[in-house]
C-alpha positions in Angstrom: 0.0 0.0 0.0 1.2 3.5 -0.9 0.2 6.6 1.0 -0.2 10.3 0.0 0.5 12.5 3.0 -0.6 16.0 4.0 0.0 17.9 7.2 -0.6 21.4 8.7 -0.4 23.1 12.0 -1.8 26.5 12.8 -1.9 28.8 15.9 -5.6 29.4 15.5 -7.4 32.7 16.2 -7.2 33.1 20.0 -3.8 31.7 21.1 -0.5 33.7 21.1 1.7 30.7 20.3 1.4 27.3 18.8 2.0 24.4 21.2 1.1 21.7 18.7 3.7 19.8 16.6 3.5 17.4 13.7 5.9 15.1 11.9 5.5 13.1 8.7 8.1 10.5 7.7 6.8 9.3 4.4 9.9 7.1 3.8 9.2 4.9 6.9 5.4 5.4 7.0 5.4 7.2 10.4 3.2 10.1 11.4 3.2 11.8 14.8 1.1 14.6 16.2 1.3 16.2 19.7 -0.6 18.9 21.5 1.5 20.4 24.3 0.6 22.0 27.6 2.4 24.0 30.2 3.2 27.6 31.2 5.0 30.1 29.0 6.4 28.1 26.0 6.8 24.8 27.8 4.0 23.1 25.9 5.7 23.9 22.7 8.9 22.3 24.1 7.1 19.1 25.2 5.2 18.6 21.9 8.4 19.3 19.9 10.4 16.8 22.0 7.6 14.2 21.6 7.4 14.3 17.8 11.1 14.5 17.2 12.2 11.8 19.7 9.5 9.3 18.7 9.7 10.0 15.0 13.5 9.8 14.9 13.7 6.6 17.1 10.9 4.8 15.1 12.7 5.7 11.8 16.0 4.3 13.0 14.3 1.1 14.2 12.3 0.6 11.0 15.4 1.1 8.8 16.9 -2.0 10.5 13.9 -4.1 11.3 10.9 -3.3 9.0 11.4 -6.1 6.5 11.4 -8.8 9.1 9.3 -7.2 11.9 5.9 -8.6 12.8 3.0 -6.3 13.8 3.7 -7.2 17.4 7.3 -6.1 17.0 6.1 -2.7 15.7 3.7 -2.3 18.6 6.5 -3.0 21.0 8.8 -0.6 19.3 6.1 2.1 19.5 5.7 1.5 23.2 9.5 1.7 23.8 9.8 5.0 21.8 6.9 6.6 23.6 8.3 5.5 27.0 11.7 7.0 26.1 10.1 10.3 25.0 7.9 10.4 28.1 10.9 10.0 30.4 12.9 12.6 28.5 10.0 15.1 28.8 9.5 14.3 32.4 13.1 14.7 33.3 13.3 18.0 31.4 10.3 19.4 33.2 12.0 18.7 36.5 15.4 20.0 35.5 14.4 23.3 33.9 12.3 25.8 35.9 10.7 27.2 32.7 9.5 23.8 31.8 8.0 22.8 35.1 4.7 21.0 34.7 4.9 20.6 30.9 3.3 17.7 29.1 1.8 16.7 25.8 -0.9 14.6 24.2 0.2 12.2 21.4 -1.4 10.4 18.5 0.8 8.5 16.0 0.5 5.8 13.3 2.9 3.4 11.6 2.0 1.9 8.2 3.1 -1.8 8.3 2.0 -4.9 6.3 -1.1 -3.3 4.8 -2.2 -2.2 8.3 -2.1 1.0 10.3 -0.9 0.6 13.9 -2.2 3.6 15.9 -1.1 4.7 19.3 -2.4 7.6 21.4 -2.1 9.3 24.8 -4.6 12.0 25.8 -7.3 13.6 23.6 -5.6 14.1 20.3 -7.5 11.8 17.9 -7.3 9.4 14.9 -10.1 9.0 12.5 -10.6 6.7 9.5 -12.6 7.8 6.5 -13.8 5.0 4.3 -16.3 5.2 1.5 -17.8 8.3 2.9 -18.0 7.2 6.5 -15.9 8.7 9.3 -15.0 6.5 12.3 -13.1 7.7 15.4 -10.4 5.1 16.1 -9.2 6.5 19.4 -10.9 6.9 22.7 -10.1 10.2 24.5 -8.2 10.1 27.8 -10.1 13.0 29.3 -12.3 13.8 32.2 -15.3 14.4 30.0 -14.9 11.0 28.2 -14.7 9.2 31.6 -17.9 11.0 32.6 -19.6 9.9 29.3 -18.4 6.3 29.8 -20.0 6.0 33.2 -23.2 7.8 32.2 -22.8 11.0 34.2 -23.2 13.2 31.1 -24.3 12.8 27.5 -22.0 13.4 24.5 -24.2 16.5 23.8 -23.6 17.8 27.3 -19.9 17.2 26.9 -19.8 19.2 23.7 -21.1 22.2 25.5 -18.9 21.8 28.6 -16.2 24.2 29.6 -14.0 21.3 30.7 -13.2 19.8 27.3 -9.5 20.1 27.6 -8.9 18.3 30.9 -6.9 15.2 30.0 -6.4 12.3 32.3 -3.2 10.9 30.6 -0.3 12.8 28.9 3.4 12.4 28.1 5.8 14.0 30.6 3.4 14.3 33.6 4.6 11.1 35.3 7.7 8.9 34.9 5.7 6.2 33.1 2.8 6.4 30.7 0.5 3.9 29.0 0.2 4.0 25.2 -3.1 2.7 23.9 -2.6 0.9 20.6 -5.0 -0.5 18.1 -4.6 -1.9 14.6 -6.8 -1.3 11.6 -6.7 -2.8 8.1 -6.2 -0.5 5.1 -7.9 -0.7 1.7 -7.2 1.7 -1.3 -9.1 4.9 -0.8 -9.0 4.9 3.0 -7.9 8.1 4.7 -6.4 8.4 8.1 -6.8 11.7 9.9 -4.8 12.6 13.0 -5.8 15.8 14.7 -5.5 17.9 17.9 -8.6 18.9 19.7 -8.4 22.4 18.1 -10.0 20.7 15.0 -12.6 18.4 16.5 -13.8 21.0 19.0 -14.6 23.3 16.2 -15.9 20.9 13.5 -18.5 18.1 13.6 -17.8 14.6 12.2 -20.0 15.6 9.2 -17.9 18.6 8.5 -14.7 16.6 8.6 -16.1 13.8 6.5 -17.3 16.3 3.8 -13.7 17.7 3.5 -12.1 14.3 3.4 -14.5 13.2 0.6 -13.5 16.0 -1.7 -11.5 15.2 -4.8 -8.4 17.3 -3.9 -4.9 16.6 -2.6 -4.2 15.7 1.0 -2.5 19.0 1.5 -5.5 20.9 0.2 -7.8 19.0 2.6 -5.5 19.9 5.5 -5.7 23.6 4.5 -9.5 23.4 4.2 -9.9 21.7 7.6 -7.7 24.3 9.3 -9.5 27.2 7.6 -12.9 25.9 8.6 -11.8 25.5 12.2 -10.6 29.1 12.2 -13.8 30.3 10.6 -15.7 28.7 13.4 -13.7 30.5 16.0 -10.2 28.9 16.1 -10.2 28.7 19.9 -7.1 26.6 20.1 -4.1 25.6 18.0 -5.2 23.4 15.1 -3.1 20.5 13.7 -4.0 17.8 11.2 -2.2 15.0 9.4 -3.9 13.1 6.5 -2.6 9.8 5.0 -4.5 8.5 2.0 -4.0 4.9 0.9 -3.7 3.7 -2.7 -2.6 0.5 -4.3 1.1 0.2 -4.6 2.3 0.0 -8.3 3.1 -3.5 -9.5 6.7 -4.4 -9.9 7.6 -5.5 -13.4 10.5 -6.8 -15.5 13.9 -7.4 -13.8 12.8 -5.9 -10.5 9.8 -8.2 -10.3 12.0 -11.2 -10.9 14.5 -10.1 -8.3 11.7 -9.7 -5.8 10.1 -13.0 -6.7 6.9 -11.3 -7.9 
């Protein structure tokens, strides 16, 4: 499976600085998005550390192991990379006064063996668009989601709550963190969307699905999603990554023979 990638991050309309960060490594099929938190510019530090450390370490591992790695191997590599990044952010937050209390959400995906392996911490999300239908693949680690899960409030009440951004799990807050991982199959035409809550707090699932269904490039869809979120108020930083799957071209001639195709 081949992927077309697009990515964009934007400060929004009401924030002074952008504490989101995104990384796309098309060569190794790795995408990472983080939404930082903390005083001054500490959130920006945490999210930048997360995407760079996780993206770089995953790329190094995949260069050596991708051809022989199982899905379980990739899952374990993701856990190790996230654990290492979490510890680095945690230690930096305690070593530097300006970074005290910083942390970051995380959502990432690795394309492997015609699957997408998705990991997340916090309330940054992954969605899959397939044949016009949008499905949320992640389950928020947030106070509101916990209240929804036990029936204290409805999703409609949560959407109007002022506590939307209270996360219950994040990188850098404690010396260990649990990465939730799930796998999903991929067929040509599927689109994976990773986003910070600055997008899904502003747009409905129907809004997002309509943009993903347009016949334009992944980059153009990213721009349209960010512009729409800003038009609706842009209350937070807005970050999106799109990966669109297509059939890999068939090998032919000498190359096909060498590869046994």
